[in-house]
N, C-alpha and C positions, 0 to 999 in steps of 0.2 A: 230586391236582388241588385247583384252588382252584374253590369253589364260584361259579359263573357268577352266583348269586342277589345274592351278596355284592360283586361285580364294580362296581365304581363307573362304569367307561364304561357297563356294561350296564344297572346302574340308570338311568343319565340317559337313554338311548335310551327306556328303558320308560317313563320319566316322560313325556319328549318325545311317545312315541306315544300315550301316556294322553291327555295335552293336547290333541293334536292329534283326537283321537277325540273328547273332548268340546266342542272347538271347532267341528268339522264337525255334531257332535251339537245345538250349540245355534243353528247356524246353519240347521241343517234346520227344527227345530221353529220357529225364527223366520220361517224364509221360509213354511213351511207355516201357520202363523198370520196370517202378511200376507198369503197369499195369500186364507185364508177371512175378511179382515173386510172387511164389505160399504161402498161405498164409490160415489159418483155417478157412474154412465156415460151415456153417451149412446148410444142404439139408433136409427141410421139408416136409413132402409127406402127413400129414393128420393123422386121426386115424387110428389105427390097428382093424382088425375085428378077432374073435375068431378062425377063420379058418387060418387066416395069420399067428397066433402065435406057430403053428407046426411045420413049415416048416423054421425056422433060418435059416439055412443053404441056402437054397433056396434062400431066400430074401438077404442075403448076398451075395451071388454069382450075383445075378439080379442087385445091387449096385455098382460092382464089373465091371460088363460088361457096365453098365452105365458110369464108371468113363472112364474106359478105350476107350470110343465110342469119347471123348472129350479130353483126354491127349494123347499126341503126343508120339509116341512108344518109340523115345529117351529118355523120361523121364519114364518111365513104373514103374521106383521105387515109383513114387507118387501113383502109382495104388493100394490104399489100404484103410483102415477106420481106425479112429481112435476111432472113437465110433459108434456103431450100436443101434440104436433104433429099438424096436420090441415087446413091450409089449403093452402098452395103446395109442401109437403112433406109427408111421413109420418115418423113415429117417437116414440120419447118418450124419457126420463129416467127412470132408477128408481137405486136401491140394491142395487148386484150385489157377488158376490166376483169375483175375478180368473177364478176358474174358469169361473162361470156365465156371465162377460162371454164367454169363449173358446168356452165352447158355444151361444150366441147368435149368434157370429158364423159360425159354420158353417151356420145355418139358410139356407134358398132367397131368402127373401124378404127377408132383411137383408145391406145394404150395408155396413155397417160399425159397428163398435162400439168406444167409446175413451171414455178416462177424462174425468169432467167436469172440466178443468182450470180453475186461476183465471188471468185474462189481467188485465192491468194497463191503468188509465188512462195515455194519455200524455201526461202532463202536462210607439178613435177617429180614429185618424188614419189607418189602415190601408186604410180603403176610398178616403179622399182619395187617400191615395199612388198605390195600384192606378189611379185614375182619372189622375193628372196623368202616371204613367210611361206610361200610353198613348199617350200625347203626339196626342192626336185632336180639335185645337182646333175642328174642325168639326162635332163630334158633342156633343150637348147634355148637359150634366153629369150625372152620375152621382144627382146629388141633386135634379137636376130631377123633378118629380111624376109629370111621363109616361111616364118610362121605368119606373113600379113601379104604375102603374094598373090594370095587368091580372095583378100578380103576387101577388093577394089569391086565384086560383083556383090557385095551387101550395100543397102541403102538404109541408112538411119533416117528418119523422120523426127525431128525436134519441134515441139509445140512450144510454144513459150515467146520472149519477148521481141523474136526476130534475130538478127546478124550482123556483124560487121564483116563486112566482106574483104575489107581491105588487110586484116588481121594476118599474120603468117601464116598462122595455124591451119587457114585455109586454101594454101596455094595447094595448086595440082602440079606441081611437078613427080614426074614417073608415072603418074597415072596414065591409062589407056582409054580407049573411049567410053563413054558412058553407056550403061548395058542398056540394048535396044527395049528391052521391056517397060523402060521407064517413060510414064506417060506425063509426068508431072509438066509445070511452067515455072520461067523467071519473072514474074510479075516487073512493070517497070512502075516508076514514080520520080517526081524533081529531081531524086536526090538519090534513085538507084536505077540502073542502068542494066540492061540483059549482059551486059559485059562484064555486069559484076558476078556471073556466076560463072563457074567455069566446069573442070572435070571431076572438081571435088565437092563445091556447091552446085550442084547441080538443080536444084530448085529452090524459091524463095517465093512464099505467097505472102497477102496480108488482106484484112477483111473489112468489111463496112462495118459500122460499130453501132449498136442498137439506138441510142441517143436520136442520130442524125439519119439513121440509114443508107447512110453514103460509104461506100469505099473510100474513106481518107484515111491520108498515112503514107505508109512505105515498109517494105519489110526491112530498112533497115534499123537495129536495133540502140535505142538511145542510153536503155538502163543499164545493159550489160550483162545481163541475168541470161539471156537466151545465147550472147557469144560465149560464156562462161559455159556453160551446159555442153552446148554444142562442140567444142575443142576439147572438153573433158571426155566426152565419146569417142569422137574420132577426129582429132585434130592431126596435122601432120607435125613431124617432128620439126622443132625448132630449137637451136642451139643456142646457150646464156640466155636462155628466158630468167627474169627475174622481177621482183617487185622490190625497183630501186634495192637492188643487193641481195635482197632477201629470197632464199628458195631458190637459189642460183641453181641453173643445170639445164638438162635439155628438157622441155614442155612436150608432151605429146598426150594422144588421146589411148583408149583402150584398144581401138581398131583404127589406124592411123590412116590405112588405105581406104578405108570407108567412105563412100559417097553421104553428103550430109543434104538433105531437105528442110528448109527453114520454113514453118508457119508462123506468122506473128500474129499471134488469137492475145496478147497480154498487153496493157499498157501500164503507167504508172499508179494509175488507179484499180489495178488488177485484172482479172481475166473474165471475160463473159461467159458463162456454161454454154450458153447458143454458141459462142464462136469456138469454143472448143469442140462442141459437135461436128461442126462445119469443118473444121481444122482436121479432126480424124476422119470426117467421113471424104474428105480431098485427099488425104494420105493414103488411105486404103486405094483409092480408086489409081493413083499415081503410081502405085507398085512399090510403097516401101516395102521392107524386112520386119522392121522393129520401129516403135513409136516411142519415144522418150518423152515424160511428161512429169516435170517436178513441180506439179501445181497440185492444189487440192484445194476442198472445203475447210471452214474453221472444224474444229473437231468440236466446236460448241454448236454447230447448227448442220453435224451429218442427216444427210438424207439418206431416203429409203432409195434400194437402188433404182427403181423406176423413175424417182427423182434425180438422180444422180447422174451430171452428163457423162463424168469420165466413165463410170461404171456401164452405162449405155453404151457410149461409142466404143470403149473396149471388149464389149462382149462382141461387138459385131467385127471388130478389127480381128479378134482371136476365132472367129466363125471362117475368115477368109485366111487363115494360118500365121496371122501376123502377133508377133508378142509386145506388149503394150509394158512399159515399166515405167512405175510411179511411185513419187519420195511418200514416205508416210507420215511426213508432216513435223511441224516443231514447236506441238504444244504442249511438250510432256514436261515436267515427269509427272504432272497429274493422271490418274487414272483414265482408261477409256478415251485415249487420245490419237490414237490410231486411225489415219485414214487413210482411204484407196484401199479398202478391204475387201471388196470381193474378190473370189476363189481364182478367177480368169485375169485378175492384175498381179503384175509379180512386183510386190512392196518392199521397199526398201528404206531399212534404218541405218543411221552414220555411225562410224568408227573415227577414231583418230587414225594416226600413223605415227611411225616413230620419229616424229619431230616435233619441235615447239618454238613457240616464237615469247618471248616475254623481257621485261623492263628486269632491272633488281628488285623491283616492288611487286610486281605481281604478272599476269598475263598480259599483253600487250602488243600492239601493231602500229609504232607509232614514228613516225617521220620527224622529231622534233629537234631543233637545232639549238636548244637551249643549252649553256655552259653546263658541264658536270661540275665544276668547281662553284657553282653559286648554291647558295640557300634559300629558301623562301619560306615566308611564313605559314603554317598549317593550319586549316579553319574546317571546323565541322559544319555541316548545312545550317543546323538549327541556330547557331551562333552567329550565323552573317543573316538572317532571315529579314525579310522588308518586314516595314511598318504593318501592322494588324495581321500578317500571317502567323498561320495556326505552327506549331513547330511540328508536326509531324508533313506537314507540306514541305517547310524549309528543310528537314532532314532529307526527303527524297529528292530534295533539288528539283522540285516540280515549275514549269515555267510558271512564270512571274512570283517565285516565292521569295528568290534574294535580292537583297539590298547590293547593287552594282557599286557603290561606293565602298563598303564594307569589301566586297568578294576582291575589287581589282588588286591584283599583283601576289595574291595568294594562290597557294594549292589548296584546293577544296577536297573534302572528303563527301560523300553523298551514300545514301542508302537506296534498296531496292525493295520497299514495303508496298510498291505500286506496281505489279506487273503489266497492267496496259501503258505506263511509260518507258519506251524501248531506252536503252543506254546511249542510242543514238540522238534522242532527245536531250537526255542529260549533260551529252558533251555540249550541244549545241547550247544549253543553257550555260553553262560556264563559261564557254568559248565567248557568247554575247555578253556575260557581265565582268570581261577581262579577266578571269582567272588566268594564274600561271599554268593550271595544270589540274587535272582531275584523278582522283583515285576512288574508284567505285567497287562500294563493296555489294557483292552478290554471290552467295553461294553454289546457285542453279550454275551458271553459266561462266563461273572462276577459269574454268580450264580450255573457256572458248574465244582466244584474241577476238578483240574489234578492232578494226581499221580505223583509228581516229584521224589519219591522213596527218597533219602537221602539227597536230595541236597535242600538248603532252598527256597522255593517259595510262593507267594502270587499273589492272582489277584484280581484288582479292578474295578468298571467301570470307565467313563470319568470324572465324577464330582471328585471324590476322587483322581483320577492321577492328574486332573489341581491342585489341592492342593498340589501335594507331588512334581510336577515340580515346583511350583510357590514357594515352601519352599525351592529347592536347587537353584534357580534363586536368591531368596534374602540372598543368605548366603557364596557368591562366591567372594565376593570383599576382594580384599588385599589376606592375608593368612589366613583369617579364615578358619577354619575344619569345615565343615559339619557332623555330625554326627547323627547317628540314631538308636533308641533302635531296635534291632533285637526280633521281638516277631514272629515268622513265625512257633512258634509251636502249633500243629494241636489238638484242642478239637472236641468232640464229644456233640451235644446237641441236647436233644429230647423235644419238649416241645407239643407234643399230639395235643389237640383241642384248645390248646391256640396260641394268636398270638407272635409274636416276644415280648424279654425282653427287656426292657428301656436302655440296655447299650449293646455294643458289645464285651464285657468283659469277657475272660474264668474263669474259678475256681481259678487258682493261684492267690492270690495277688499281687505278685511280677509282675506278667506278665499284670496284670488290670493296675497297677500304672505304669508300664512303658508305656503301651498303651495312658494312661489319658494324660501322659506328653508328648507324640509324637503327639496326637490330638490338644493339647493344641497349640505346635508350629506350627502346620501344618494348622490349621484352626481356630485360635484365641481361644482358649479354647472353642471351640465347641465338645463336645461327639460324635460319631456318632451312629443315634439311627435308626436302621432299622427299616423300615417301618411295620406294621403288615399285609401288603398287598405285602410282598415281599418273595422272596423264592431263597436260594440260596444253599450251598453244604455244610455248617458247618457239624459236625452232630450235630445239632439241630433239635429238632422235633416243629415244627411250622407249620402255614398254607403252603396249598402246592400251587404249579402251575405247568403250561404246561411249560417243556421245551425244548423237542427236537422235531420235527416235521416229524418234522419235524419236547411246552414246557411246564414245570413248577415248595416256601415255606412257604408264608400263605401256600397254596403248591402252585407250579406254573406249566407253561405248557412251557417247552422247545421247541421255536419254530426252527424245523429242515426245514420245509418246510414253506410255508405260502400264505396265503392272496386271492390267485388266485387258484381255483381249479386245479384239475391235469388237465395238458395242452391238452390231447387227449381223456376226458371224462369230459366236464364240466356239460353234463346232468345226471354226476352220482358224489354224494357228496362223496370227499376223502379228508383228510384221514377216515376211518370209527370210531374210537374208539381209545381213548388216554389210555396209562398204564404206569406203574412205568417204568423209564430207568435212572434215575438220582443216580449216587454213590450207584450202588446195588451191594452187598455181594454176592458172589457167588463162585463156585470153579476154580480154574485157575492153569496153569503149575507151580508147584514150580521152580524157577530159579536160579541157583549159580550165587551170585554177586550183587541180588537183595536187600538184606536184610540189615539192619542196624548191624553194627560191633558186633559181637557175637551173633547173632539171626539166627535161620536156616530160609531157605526161606519160605514164605507165601504159604501156602495150598489154601487160599482164599483171593480176592482181591475185590476192589471197581473200576467199570466201567459204564462210561455211554454213552448214547445215543440210537436211536429207534431200535438197535440192541437188547438192554436189554428191554426193552418194548415189540419185538414182541413175546419173549418166556414167557413173564405173561400172554398174551392172550393164547397162546397156552397149556399154563398149566391150565387155566381155562377154555378152551374147554376139555380140556381130563375129567378134574373133572366133567364138566355136560356131558359128552359122558358116563363117568361110571355110572352115576344116570339115565341118560336118554337116555339108549343106541336105542332106537328106531328113536330118532330126527335124521333128516338128518343135514348134516354140514348148508345147510341155516338155518336152524331152531335154531341151536346152536348160527350161527352168529346175528340171529334178536334178541333171546334172550338177549344178552349180549349187545346188540347196544338199543334197548329200555328200557332198563333195566339202564343204564349209568346214573351217576352223572356228572352232569354238573355244581356243584358246590365245593368249596374246603374242606378243612377238618375243618375249623370253621364256614361253612353253606353259605359262601359268594360266589357271582360267581368267578368262575376261572380265574388268570389273567397270562400273560405270564412273562416272566423272565423282561423285560422290565418296568414292573406294569401297562399294557395297559388289558382291559378286552378281553378275546380270541373269537374267533368267530368259528363257526363250520369248515370254510377251516383250522384253525391251527389246532383243538381238534378232528374233525371228532363230533359226536354227545356227547361224554363226555367221562368219565374215566370209564372202568369196575366196576362192582358190580357183582363179581362171585356168590355168596348167593343169592341175588335177583334175579338174571338170570335162577336159578334152578326154579323159579316159574311166568314167563312172564306174564301168563294171554293170551297172544295171541301173535303168531309168521307171521311173512311175509316169506311165502317161496318162495325162487327165484329159479325154476327150469331151468336145462339144456335149456327149451325150450325159457324160459328168455332171458338166455344168447345168444342164437341162435338171436333171434328177435333182442337183442342188436348189433351184428354182421352185419346183415341185415340193421338196422337204422345208423349203423356208415358208409357203404357203400360198404361192401364186396362183392361178388357177390355170387350167386348162387351153383356156380361151387366149390368155395373155402368151404364155406359154408358145402356143402353136403361131400366135402373131409374129413373137421374137425369134421362135426357130423357122419359121414360114416351112413348117412340116406338119403331120399330121402326128407329131409325139403325144402320147398321153403319160399321164403321172398313174403311178401303181395307186391302187385305194389307200395302202397302209403308209401313205407320205406326211411322216412327222418330222420336228425338229431334230432330232436327235439322228436319223438316219445320215445327217449331214456329215457324219464322223466317216460313214461309211464309202464318201466319193475317191477315189483313186488319187488322191494329194500325197504328194510326197512327203507329210509330216502328218502326226494325228493330234487331235484334242477333241476332248470330252468334256462337255459343260455340266455334266452331273452324274457323277456316279455315286449312288447311295452307300450306305457302310451297312445298310441293314437291308439292300438288295441282291439280285442274283449278281453275277459275273456279267459282265459287260465284254463284247466280242467285237472287233471290228477286222472287216477284209480289204485288203489290197493285193493287186496283180503287178508283178514287177516284168520288165523286159531286158532280156539282154542283148547288150551293145558291145559285148567284151568277146573275150576267146570261145572257141565255137563249143568248146567241150570242157566246162567248168560245174563245180560244186559252191555253192555256199552254203557255210554253216550259221546260225544265227545266235550272239550272244545278245544278253539283257543287262543294260546297266539302270537300276529302280532306286527309289530313295527308300530307306526302311519302312517296311509296313506294307508296301504297296506289292501286290504278287503280280508279274508281269512274265506270261508263257507266250511264245510263239510256236506253231504248228503249220507246217513240219519243221523241224529244228533243221532239218536240209532242204536245199533245193538241187535238182541238176540240172543240167542245160547238155542238149547233144545236137547232133543233125537233125533238124527239122522241128526241134524244140526251142523254141524261142522265149515263151513265156510261162510263168507259173504264178500259182497263185498261196497267198499265206492268210493265217487268219493270225490276230494278237488277242489276246484275253487279257482282262484287269480287273484283279481282285480287291476293294479296297477295305475291306474289314478292318484290316488292323492298320490302314494308313492315317498320315496325318489329316487334318481336315484342310479344307482349301487346295489351293492347283498343287500338285504333285508333279515335276518336271523329270523326264530322263530320256532313254535312248535306246534304241535297236540297231545292230551292226551286223550288218551281213557282209562275210569275209570271204574269199575263195582261197585264203591259203597262200595267194603269192603276193599279190598288188594292189588286188581292187578289195575297196572298203567301201561299203555302202550304209549311211547311217541317217538312220530317221528318228527324227527328235519327237516326244509326245509330249502333251501336259492335260492332266486330268484334274478333275475339280471332284475331290472327296469329302461328302458331309452325310447329314442322315436327311433322307429322302423328303419327309415331312415339311423341315426347314428348307429346303431348298427349293423346293413347289411354291412355300409362302412368298421367301424372295424373288422367287423367278429369275429368269437369266438376266 
């Protein structure tokens, strides 16, 4: 009999078993080690009571004792608090292992424990554009001082990367004394003195970092993001502001007399969730009226509301009557990429304005000083690949994929097949390889100009990119040289209420001839004619679009998120509204080395993203708050939503940058119209009780909700998800309407803020097949009657499958028109239940 030990098959089996054992053992050890590694966690303990605020030291001691009960004695150095939350809500952040966090989460007094994740920043004419687009000639212009004389009482808290106090946008000329209710501070550091604060910039804070536990740093902004957003919301008027001559005009915020308090919670590596919570807690206690947060989690890692620092902090700010405005994120256009979707958050997507910046090749913001008369060889990435580099990587111009010797002196063409490598990196790759310029082919962002500094750059869509590559391939035979006229100089074009011009040329005749010659070569003598429904970022003033969402020139909507509502709140329509967020001129940090030769660093710059849209809504809300001081945050939110525009600047339905009509999952109810929002007629007041009911319907327990509310609130027995559609929100969303089921009815209550004696009549705009009825058809107000209820029923028996969009308008027959948008998902209920929400 053969010895089994010597059997090759048996030996292989034994070896595989041994490998498997070692692998599993390695995984176990690694997993165990990972579980025991201390990381920053947030421990959330619900709402603070007024009684608890006085005993801060006692509360801190209690939290330290809590930590000492779970952290081993030999690691007692970890028994310390990174942040302590004590004003509007209770809790702390500390270094914990996964096991310790699990032990804490089981404690009676703790609502939730979650890792301190890193959140990301959502990175002049815009206010004029919003004013013109409101089309109210009878109303004094936004720039009229009388509109802003009261806004000096409004305080905006900007949670971001800090602030550059020397900017002209933060001068305090003409402002009176700081409101006496302000309780904030102006923290000092080696590069930031108390004297940097003034009657405009009334507060500045910065925070300890989770890694060092030390308050290291400064309130000063070194990235420029916080300075840009703060000046967009409430910057003072600054004449002749521009980015090296582009977008020249008077820069100003939406509420130029409002005060600013800056909270530096972010750095170049991102924004600690624990620090964001601390900043919100401080802002509430300091006395701000509105909090602006152009920050959010990645849509890939969205958290449950009780693990989302912005959702938690914003809930308690809203409890205290403070509006929180947040960006919707820039992760679109993929489905379910909207972030900051809690109903108590005002969520903002981004649109373009009627201005674009472009070279004669495509979208661009480039300060290149190359001569227009020269020609340079044109090369596609795969043809200049480094040795042993896959063609797929070279086509995308990935770092390390190009041969510098082949690249030098050429204009290179790169594709965008890998969304993980941003255009900023591709530009650096081309610049490092000594390319003369870069043409980047990217369909999604072709209308969003990228600031490439002094490096020649332009961006085109897939169609034009294909023609350019086709041209390159047609001229490579033998030793034939393929030259291309470099026309990457940028022009600013403004068209107001007119569609695109009939050619893409810029003013200079030499450049135009160069472009026409190039186009003739590339496209068989076809001159590129931008569609009147297209929006981009030249500076041209044309029709607008939705750009980021999550998008939008005609005016465009820039889709930064898209097509499916927020992943956690499909019965709440998100985003709420759109606002300008493409190529917005505002204050930045002047950086040495970023200016063209012989020029000083710029004090103002052009930035794009929902980060830029968010402070537009913040500024608009502050503007309304200053003139309607008795309105609650939900009344202001409702006014901005029900008066929003759903058409572009030439009166046609908004389109995305890809040319398709946008829907409410991309743009919310429309683009804000702040002047109209001053007189909305009716508002939908969403109260704290509505938000508590939302938490009930979402599935949280009475215990958790009571901790958050600091009350004896009880959920109804029939607390189910579909009832979320019934909270008194200024829009309607129904995630499941079965074609074979009964009619679905939702309820709303409106409050009259217009004329005392008024009667409103309801009208419905609905897609074919969806039957929508409003009861009653008419609602009347008079002396002593300020509120009225209505019901809206939906019957989807004959409707198209999927989401159906429409609106309900209440009109008083004179000047007040209240528009409520709805989104209803119709389908066969059995199938919808199988798929889930």
